[in-house]
RODO-2510 file (C-alpha; in nm, 4 decimals, decimal comma):
residues 423
     n   res          X          Y          Z
     1     m    -7,7102    17,4463   -10,5656
     2     a    -7,4024    17,6139   -10,5978
     3     e    -7,2653    17,8066   -10,2517
     4     a    -7,2261    18,1089   -10,3086
     5     r    -6,8932    18,3451   -10,2402
     6     h    -6,8260    18,4530    -9,8928
     7     g    -6,8220    18,8319    -9,8876
     8     r    -7,0497    19,1507    -9,7916
     9     r    -7,3990    19,1920    -9,9712
    10     v    -7,3975    19,4408   -10,2114
    11     v    -7,7253    19,6366   -10,3023
    12     i    -7,7977    19,9232   -10,5169
    13     t    -7,9476    20,2409   -10,3714
    14     a    -8,0244    20,4450   -10,6501
    15     t    -8,0118    20,4461   -11,0594
    16     g    -7,9952    20,7549   -11,2930
    17     a    -8,0407    20,6644   -11,6737
    18     l    -8,0636    20,8580   -12,0111
    19     a    -8,1699    20,6685   -12,3711
    20     s    -8,3278    20,7535   -12,6636
    21     n    -8,6835    20,6985   -12,5000
    22     g    -8,6130    20,8716   -12,1541
    23     s    -8,4095    21,1463   -12,0226
    24     d    -8,4456    21,0038   -11,6425
    25     s    -8,4398    20,6807   -11,5066
    26     a    -8,8369    20,7447   -11,4343
    27     s    -8,9332    20,8500   -11,7808
    28     y    -8,7176    20,5976   -11,9068
    29     w    -8,8884    20,2783   -11,7675
    30     q    -9,1998    20,3998   -11,8413
    31     a    -9,0920    20,3995   -12,1956
    32     l    -8,9829    20,0857   -12,1680
    33     l    -9,2911    19,9379   -12,0118
    34     a    -9,5107    20,1082   -12,2921
    35     g    -9,3037    19,9360   -12,5392
    36     t    -9,2055    20,3048   -12,6996
    37     s    -8,9055    20,3344   -12,9018
    38     g    -8,7090    20,6243   -12,9002
    39     i    -8,5615    20,5617   -13,2877
    40     g    -8,5355    20,8646   -13,5493
    41     p    -8,3815    21,0534   -13,8138
    42     i    -8,0458    21,1519   -13,6964
    43     t    -8,0039    21,5611   -13,6414
    44     q    -7,6807    21,5430   -13,5152
    45     f    -7,5059    21,5533   -13,8317
    46     d    -7,5888    21,5392   -14,2117
    47     h    -7,6531    21,2163   -14,2816
    48     s    -7,7496    21,2413   -14,6167
    49     n    -7,4635    21,0264   -14,7816
    50     h    -7,4883    20,7899   -14,5490
    51     g    -7,6119    20,3809   -14,5750
    52     t    -7,8025    20,4503   -14,2448
    53     h    -7,9877    20,7896   -14,1628
    54     f    -8,1738    20,7052   -13,8005
    55     a    -8,0345    20,6496   -13,4858
    56     g    -8,1331    20,6352   -13,0997
    57     e    -8,0539    20,9870   -12,9868
    58     v    -8,0815    21,1334   -12,6343
    59     k    -8,3259    21,4197   -12,6882
    60     l    -8,1079    21,6635   -12,4849
    61     s    -7,8221    21,9051   -12,6051
    62     d    -7,5351    21,9338   -12,4414
    63     g    -7,5727    22,2992   -12,3087
    64     e    -7,9247    22,1061   -12,1502
    65     l    -7,7469    21,7764   -12,0095
    66     a    -7,4667    22,0628   -11,8498
    67     e    -7,7319    22,2550   -11,6767
    68     a    -7,9502    21,9454   -11,5316
    69     f    -7,5996    21,8667   -11,3049
    70     g    -7,5182    22,2253   -11,3146
    71     g    -7,3030    22,3223   -11,5282
    72     d    -7,2997    22,5848   -11,7884
    73     a    -7,2183    22,6683   -12,1307
    74     k    -6,8870    22,6415   -12,0330
    75     t    -6,9274    22,3054   -11,9161
    76     a    -7,0829    22,2145   -12,2112
    77     r    -6,7583    22,3246   -12,4675
    78     r    -6,4866    22,1787   -12,2600
    79     k    -6,6594    21,8265   -12,2099
    80     d    -6,7380    21,5866   -12,4909
    81     r    -7,0844    21,4239   -12,5004
    82     f    -7,0409    21,1116   -12,3791
    83     v    -6,8905    21,2984   -12,0154
    84     l    -7,2058    21,5177   -12,0397
    85     l    -7,4466    21,2251   -12,0775
    86     v    -7,2961    21,0291   -11,7575
    87     l    -7,2799    21,3221   -11,5329
    88     k    -7,6095    21,3852   -11,5800
    89     a    -7,6992    21,0327   -11,5202
    90     a    -7,4673    21,0523   -11,1993
    91     h    -7,6236    21,3363   -11,0914
    92     e    -7,9815    21,1832   -11,0971
    93     a    -7,8133    20,8664   -10,9198
    94     m    -7,6652    21,0546   -10,6407
    95     q    -7,9265    21,3157   -10,5229
    96     a    -8,1802    20,9592   -10,5170
    97     s    -7,9641    20,7900   -10,3108
    98     g    -7,9620    21,0608   -10,0362
    99     l    -7,5915    21,0423    -9,9936
   100     d    -7,4258    21,2757    -9,8147
   101     y    -7,1472    21,3597   -10,0693
   102     r    -7,0039    21,6665    -9,8827
   103     n    -6,9741    21,4671    -9,5814
   104     w    -6,8002    21,1183    -9,6770
   105     a    -6,7156    20,9375    -9,3254
   106     d    -6,3994    20,7722    -9,5575
   107     p    -6,3641    20,9129    -9,8801
   108     f    -6,1057    20,6559    -9,9488
   109     r    -6,3978    20,3687    -9,9230
   110     v    -6,5787    20,5574   -10,1728
   111     g    -6,4919    20,4194   -10,5337
   112     v    -6,6024    20,5327   -10,9187
   113     i    -6,5688    20,2455   -11,1965
   114     v    -6,7621    20,4211   -11,5178
   115     g    -6,6031    20,3084   -11,8705
   116     a    -6,7142    20,3696   -12,2405
   117     g    -6,6433    20,1420   -12,5266
   118     i    -6,5079    20,4663   -12,7540
   119     g    -6,5121    20,7543   -12,5464
   120     g    -6,4767    21,1000   -12,7484
   121     l    -6,4876    21,0186   -13,0818
   122     k    -6,6774    21,3352   -13,1775
   123     t    -6,4170    21,5325   -13,0194
   124     i    -6,1210    21,3717   -13,2248
   125     e    -6,3318    21,4053   -13,5531
   126     g    -6,3916    21,7558   -13,4676
   127     e    -6,0107    21,8490   -13,3983
   128     v    -5,8820    21,5913   -13,6502
   129     a    -6,0721    21,9270   -13,9004
   130     v    -5,8965    22,1393   -13,7272
   131     l    -5,5746    22,0092   -13,7577
   132     n    -5,6262    21,9540   -14,1601
   133     d    -5,7629    22,2633   -14,2424
   134     r    -5,5973    22,5265   -13,9508
   135     g    -5,2707    22,3364   -13,8762
   136     p    -5,1745    22,2230   -13,5385
   137     r    -5,1385    22,4867   -13,3239
   138     r    -5,5466    22,5666   -13,3638
   139     v    -5,5670    22,2148   -13,1970
   140     s    -5,7606    22,2677   -12,8488
   141     p    -5,6235    22,2170   -12,5666
   142     f    -5,9285    22,0431   -12,4348
   143     l    -5,8496    21,7757   -12,6844
   144     v    -5,6786    21,5158   -12,4688
   145     p    -5,9092    21,5425   -12,1499
   146     k    -6,2237    21,5670   -12,3740
   147     m    -6,1412    21,2625   -12,5944
   148     i    -6,0334    21,0131   -12,3349
   149     v    -6,2530    20,7256   -12,2055
   150     d    -6,1594    20,7414   -11,8268
   151     s    -6,2637    21,1394   -11,8196
   152     a    -6,6290    21,0021   -11,7209
   153     a    -6,4925    20,8149   -11,4230
   154     g    -6,2374    21,0907   -11,3591
   155     d    -6,5279    21,3899   -11,3755
   156     i    -6,7653    21,1814   -11,1128
   157     s    -6,4578    21,1165   -10,8607
   158     i    -6,4139    21,5055   -10,8766
   159     t    -6,7536    21,5829   -10,8651
   160     y    -6,8147    21,3827   -10,5575
   161     g    -6,5241    21,3844   -10,3884
   162     a    -6,4732    20,9918   -10,4052
   163     k    -6,1160    20,9291   -10,3487
   164     g    -6,1160    20,5109   -10,3815
   165     p    -6,0204    20,3016   -10,6743
   166     n    -6,0759    20,5613   -10,9946
   167     f    -6,0580    20,3798   -11,3133
   168     c    -6,2852    20,3146   -11,6529
   169     i    -6,3095    19,9430   -11,8425
   170     t    -6,2992    19,9685   -12,1894
   171     t    -6,4547    19,6500   -12,3515
   172     a    -6,6831    19,7828   -12,6633
   173     c    -6,9705    19,6544   -12,5749
   174     a    -6,9980    19,4636   -12,2305
   175     t    -6,7960    19,8048   -12,0654
   176     a    -7,0684    19,8686   -11,8131
   177     t    -7,1402    19,5192   -11,7151
   178     h    -6,7645    19,4815   -11,6539
   179     c    -6,7612    19,8131   -11,4543
   180     i    -7,0719    19,7174   -11,2548
   181     g    -6,9390    19,3728   -11,1967
   182     a    -6,5592    19,5061   -11,0825
   183     a    -6,7336    19,7719   -10,8737
   184     f    -6,9607    19,4927   -10,6979
   185     q    -6,6621    19,2913   -10,6681
   186     h    -6,4784    19,6013   -10,4949
   187     i    -6,7986    19,5927   -10,1901
   188     r    -6,8228    19,2254   -10,1782
   189     s    -6,4079    19,1749   -10,0600
   190     g    -6,4445    19,4706    -9,8259
   191     i    -6,2221    19,7424   -10,0202
   192     c    -6,5163    20,0173   -10,0727
   193     d    -6,8407    20,0579    -9,8987
   194     v    -7,0052    20,3044   -10,1624
   195     m    -6,9152    20,2704   -10,5464
   196     i    -7,0612    20,4867   -10,8485
   197     t    -7,0899    20,2735   -11,1187
   198     g    -7,1875    20,2525   -11,5122
   199     g    -7,0828    20,2989   -11,8749
   200     c    -7,1862    20,5769   -12,1555
   201     e    -7,1154    20,6652   -12,5219
   202     a    -7,2178    20,9103   -12,7435
   203     p    -7,1057    20,7067   -13,0932
   204     i    -7,3398    20,9100   -13,3298
   205     s    -7,0932    21,1056   -13,5363
   206     p    -6,9975    21,1029   -13,9049
   207     l    -6,7399    20,8675   -13,8503
   208     g    -6,9086    20,6500   -13,6246
   209     v    -7,2130    20,5488   -13,8260
   210     a    -6,9584    20,5296   -14,1462
   211     g    -6,7581    20,2716   -13,9556
   212     f    -7,0170    20,0370   -13,8540
   213     n    -7,2157    20,0886   -14,1737
   214     s    -6,8540    19,9616   -14,3365
   215     i    -6,8513    19,6204   -14,1762
   216     k    -7,2488    19,6215   -14,2347
   217     a    -7,3399    19,6004   -13,8647
   218     l    -7,5923    19,8669   -13,9055
   219     s    -7,9778    19,8034   -13,9805
   220     t    -8,0639    20,0424   -14,3277
   221     r    -8,4443    20,0560   -14,2512
   222     n    -8,4422    20,3973   -14,3455
   223     d    -8,8388    20,3950   -14,3916
   224     s    -8,9261    20,2815   -14,0663
   225     p    -8,6838    20,3686   -13,8001
   226     e    -8,9238    20,2614   -13,4829
   227     t    -8,9466    19,9465   -13,6071
   228     a    -8,5610    19,8897   -13,7248
   229     s    -8,4389    19,7542   -13,4113
   230     r    -8,5967    19,3817   -13,4149
   231     p    -8,3643    19,1598   -13,2105
   232     f    -8,4686    18,7952   -13,2404
   233     d    -8,7149    18,8495   -13,5375
   234     a    -8,6235    18,6605   -13,8521
   235     e    -8,6346    19,0081   -14,0289
   236     r    -8,3841    19,1869   -13,8364
   237     d    -8,0947    19,3373   -14,0717
   238     g    -7,8561    19,4993   -13,8216
   239     f    -7,8446    19,6794   -13,5120
   240     v    -7,9232    20,0769   -13,4365
   241     i    -7,6449    20,2910   -13,3001
   242     a    -7,7448    20,4940   -13,0098
   243     e    -7,5754    20,7262   -12,7237
   244     g    -7,6756    20,7166   -12,3403
   245     a    -7,5766    20,6370   -12,0010
   246     g    -7,6307    20,5002   -11,7030
   247     v    -7,5316    20,4807   -11,3604
   248     l    -7,6152    20,2451   -11,0397
   249     i    -7,5328    20,3222   -10,6882
   250     l    -7,3671    20,0384   -10,5294
   251     e    -7,3627    20,0286   -10,1532
   252     e    -7,3041    19,7350    -9,8677
   253     y    -7,5920    19,6412    -9,7370
   254     e    -7,5190    19,7227    -9,3316
   255     h    -7,3682    20,0509    -9,4808
   256     a    -7,7188    20,1326    -9,6598
   257     k    -7,9434    19,9624    -9,4122
   258     r    -7,7245    20,2347    -9,1107
   259     r    -7,8469    20,5180    -9,3090
   260     g    -8,2306    20,4091    -9,4460
   261     a    -8,1921    20,4033    -9,8089
   262     d    -8,4370    20,3115   -10,0246
   263     i    -8,2748    19,9878   -10,1773
   264     v    -8,3792    19,8939   -10,5195
   265     g    -8,2165    19,5741   -10,5544
   266     e    -7,9585    19,3410   -10,4958
   267     i    -7,6079    19,2203   -10,7195
   268     v    -7,5322    18,8313   -10,6000
   269     g    -7,3174    18,7194   -10,8689
   270     y    -7,0850    18,8635   -11,1708
   271     a    -6,8599    18,6518   -11,4374
   272     c    -6,6683    18,7689   -11,7239
   273     t    -6,4676    18,5525   -12,0132
   274     g    -6,3274    18,5763   -12,3681
   275     d    -6,4321    18,3846   -12,6842
   276     g    -6,0677    18,4128   -12,8361
   277     f    -6,2236    18,3130   -13,1641
   278     h    -6,2698    18,6556   -13,3581
   279     e    -6,2491    19,0643   -13,3569
   280     t    -6,5962    19,1408   -13,4609
   281     a    -6,7948    18,8115   -13,4729
   282     p    -6,9243    18,5929   -13,1933
   283     d    -6,8188    18,2241   -13,1244
   284     p    -7,1600    18,0834   -13,3135
   285     e    -7,0539    17,7644   -13,0317
   286     g    -7,1504    18,0247   -12,8000
   287     v    -6,8594    17,8092   -12,5428
   288     a    -6,7148    18,1098   -12,3550
   289     g    -7,0398    18,2931   -12,3733
   290     a    -7,2026    18,0052   -12,1572
   291     a    -6,9105    17,9879   -11,9358
   292     a    -6,9619    18,3148   -11,8160
   293     m    -7,3014    18,2840   -11,7436
   294     r    -7,2949    17,9579   -11,5660
   295     l    -6,9827    18,1425   -11,3392
   296     a    -7,2333    18,4266   -11,2822
   297     i    -7,5194    18,1896   -11,1660
   298     e    -7,2536    18,0113   -10,9727
   299     d    -7,0959    18,3070   -10,8115
   300     a    -7,4246    18,4031   -10,6812
   301     g    -7,4557    18,0726   -10,5296
   302     i    -7,7865    17,9677   -10,6887
   303     a    -7,9379    17,6555   -10,9506
   304     p    -7,9851    17,7956   -11,3517
   305     e    -8,3226    17,7051   -11,2806
   306     e    -8,3933    17,9888   -10,9898
   307     i    -8,3067    18,2394   -11,2661
   308     g    -8,6845    18,3896   -11,4083
   309     y    -8,5682    18,6488   -11,6024
   310     f    -8,2916    18,7165   -11,8533
   311     n    -8,2367    19,0736   -12,0254
   312     a    -8,0531    18,9710   -12,3153
   313     h    -7,7630    19,1828   -12,5111
   314     g    -8,0037    19,1266   -12,8174
   315     t    -7,8624    19,3547   -13,0367
   316     s    -8,0899    19,2569   -13,3451
   317     t    -7,7879    19,1134   -13,5429
   318     k    -7,8112    18,7945   -13,7381
   319     l    -7,4970    18,6410   -13,5547
   320     n    -7,5534    18,7583   -13,1824
   321     d    -7,9299    18,6421   -13,1735
   322     a    -7,9156    18,3228   -13,3135
   323     t    -7,5950    18,2681   -13,0655
   324     e    -7,7783    18,4553   -12,7544
   325     t    -7,9984    18,1674   -12,8059
   326     v    -7,7995    17,9073   -12,8803
   327     i    -7,5895    18,0039   -12,5384
   328     l    -7,9310    17,9904   -12,3766
   329     k    -8,0134    17,6612   -12,4388
   330     k    -7,6494    17,5183   -12,3157
   331     v    -7,6656    17,7294   -11,9960
   332     f    -8,0632    17,6574   -11,9104
   333     a    -8,1510    17,3348   -12,1438
   334     e    -8,5147    17,3044   -12,0930
   335     h    -8,5441    17,5777   -11,8383
   336     a    -8,4519    17,8508   -12,1475
   337     y    -8,7928    17,7889   -12,2427
   338     k    -8,9560    17,9086   -11,9518
   339     l    -8,7388    18,2012   -11,9239
   340     a    -8,8882    18,5854   -11,9942
   341     i    -8,6357    18,7095   -12,1951
   342     s    -8,6247    19,0676   -12,3501
   343     s    -8,4165    19,3035   -12,5493
   344     t    -8,4108    19,6543   -12,4131
   345     k    -8,2373    19,7814   -12,6999
   346     s    -8,5494    19,7145   -12,9202
   347     m    -8,6366    20,0232   -12,7843
   348     t    -8,3360    20,2203   -12,7378
   349     g    -8,0921    20,0912   -12,9965
   350     h    -7,7672    19,9866   -12,9301
   351     t    -7,5759    20,2180   -12,6801
   352     l    -7,2154    20,0243   -12,7671
   353     g    -7,0287    20,0983   -12,3797
   354     a    -7,3273    20,1910   -12,1839
   355     a    -7,5693    19,8610   -12,3072
   356     g    -7,4849    19,6927   -11,9521
   357     a    -7,5315    20,0354   -11,7465
   358     v    -7,8976    20,1180   -11,9279
   359     e    -8,0189    19,7617   -11,9513
   360     g    -7,8902    19,6961   -11,6038
   361     v    -8,0812    19,9675   -11,4457
   362     a    -8,3948    19,8312   -11,6251
   363     t    -8,3137    19,4629   -11,5117
   364     a    -8,3077    19,6345   -11,1224
   365     l    -8,6629    19,7837   -11,1662
   366     s    -8,7742    19,5158   -11,3241
   367     l    -8,7367    19,2946   -11,0092
   368     r    -8,8598    19,5985   -10,7870
   369     h    -9,1372    19,6277   -10,9573
   370     g    -9,3028    19,2643   -11,0843
   371     i    -9,2534    19,3851   -11,4563
   372     i    -9,0692    19,2570   -11,7248
   373     h    -9,0267    19,4770   -12,0326
   374     p    -9,1188    19,3611   -12,3958
   375     t    -8,8973    19,3310   -12,6742
   376     i    -9,0802    19,5257   -12,9220
   377     n    -9,1118    19,5350   -13,3310
   378     y    -9,1292    19,1401   -13,2838
   379     q    -9,3257    19,0336   -13,5553
   380     t    -9,1656    18,7272   -13,7531
   381     p    -9,0783    18,4029   -13,5791
   382     d    -8,6795    18,3066   -13,6613
   383     p    -8,6292    17,9148   -13,6316
   384     d    -8,3197    17,9940   -13,4986
   385     c    -8,4316    18,2077   -13,2275
   386     d    -8,7327    18,0113   -13,0455
   387     l    -8,7360    18,0811   -12,7030
   388     d    -8,9779    18,3228   -12,5328
   389     y    -8,8529    18,6999   -12,5978
   390     v    -9,1770    18,8471   -12,4155
   391     p    -9,2934    19,0158   -12,7359
   392     n    -9,4456    19,3493   -12,7462
   393     q    -9,6228    19,3785   -12,4406
   394     a    -9,5087    19,3999   -12,1181
   395     r    -9,5697    19,1256   -11,8524
   396     e    -9,6277    19,1403   -11,4824
   397     l    -9,3911    18,8168   -11,3321
   398     q    -9,2577    18,8378   -11,0023
   399     v    -8,8925    18,7174   -11,0586
   400     e    -8,6623    18,6436   -10,7979
   401     y    -8,3200    18,6331   -10,9727
   402     a    -8,2531    18,7985   -11,3134
   403     l    -7,9582    18,7310   -11,5686
   404     s    -7,8352    19,0381   -11,7555
   405     n    -7,5872    18,9609   -12,0483
   406     n    -7,3663    19,1708   -12,2692
   407     l    -7,1086    19,1123   -12,5148
   408     g    -6,8338    19,3073   -12,7217
   409     f    -6,6125    19,3183   -13,0164
   410     g    -6,2993    19,1211   -12,9112
   411     g    -6,5053    18,8587   -12,7981
   412     h    -6,5696    19,0174   -12,4291
   413     n    -6,8202    18,8108   -12,2511
   414     a    -6,9965    18,9636   -11,9047
   415     c    -7,2618    18,8667   -11,6947
   416     l    -7,4710    18,9789   -11,3828
   417     v    -7,7199    18,8494   -11,1620
   418     f    -7,9612    19,0640   -10,9949
   419     k    -8,1669    18,9634   -10,7123
   420     r    -8,5212    19,1280   -10,5617
   421     f    -8,4272    19,2848   -10,2471
   422     h    -8,6059    19,1526    -9,9393
   423     g    -8,4226    19,2962    -9,6557
***
């Protein structure tokens, strides 16, 4: 067994989540257990001339999102949707945590690391149209603060008076996992006592859908949106673009214990690598992806066989799902066939930069409650994907350790090891 790295224990004391199938952590979790898809026809723009007509939309308007965290109509106009999503998730998490953010003992030991893969795409699209139609003098003064990716972390820091490390990481679909991993390291190393961390994305726009359609990444199963996301199934034809946000409150264990926090779970390992292979395709040999998993497990100080659950990146694309299966076999050998594996994206769609956060919430709750959510829409086995993907029905299973994995365009690999909390 590897030896755990020295450092302080890092626990999760609250979560906040929004996805296409749930507008808070509780409804999202119940939807996952029930195998409920949130995928449906696009309502945010006229998609009639696009190749894909469906997406994973959060079922709240910009105004409703703003109202949920205490904002108003002006707030909704001045912030891009990706920021509204994460401010709502952060509000939920902070309220659930019980932290007295108005009276931090030391605000410089409270940090924020939250990212997005794309940022304010809808804002950029809208202001380009203004520029072209009405000229440069009519471009909004809110363009820059609305579109920049770090506005999510900045706005959370401002809202909660967190004056410690405050930044975003952008690594495409691995963004949120990198953010959570960096936040974990900040607490373990002693830099901070509390971290607000996660990811967000709001990419459902004409340009977003057209861009992913142009590289043939999206499913075009327009006659059956709810069954379009089918990770590891032989008939998968692409991912489903989706929006969402997830926030985890991480704390140093003794800090959380002293204030009597309700501890959801623990993070014990993290690692990341780069494929050095291709801009958009994973390395089919999975060398760097396997290294990230091995290093995360080593960081946790456990043996690979102690991992009982794997929350897969599981995008429902031909290359990703086959490559992820190859990687699991490299890392776990025969134990790969004993792992319970599921893809949250089968129900939420692919939330891009938010994926690691909404899936991190699912992973932590799986360990806490002893239930593994299913991979829905799994109907036709693929010989290249021959592991246990917990098909279609949730499974009661008490697991001690879980691994959550995310991959991003550019060859970014990031993994987190979660542990069931015992006190």
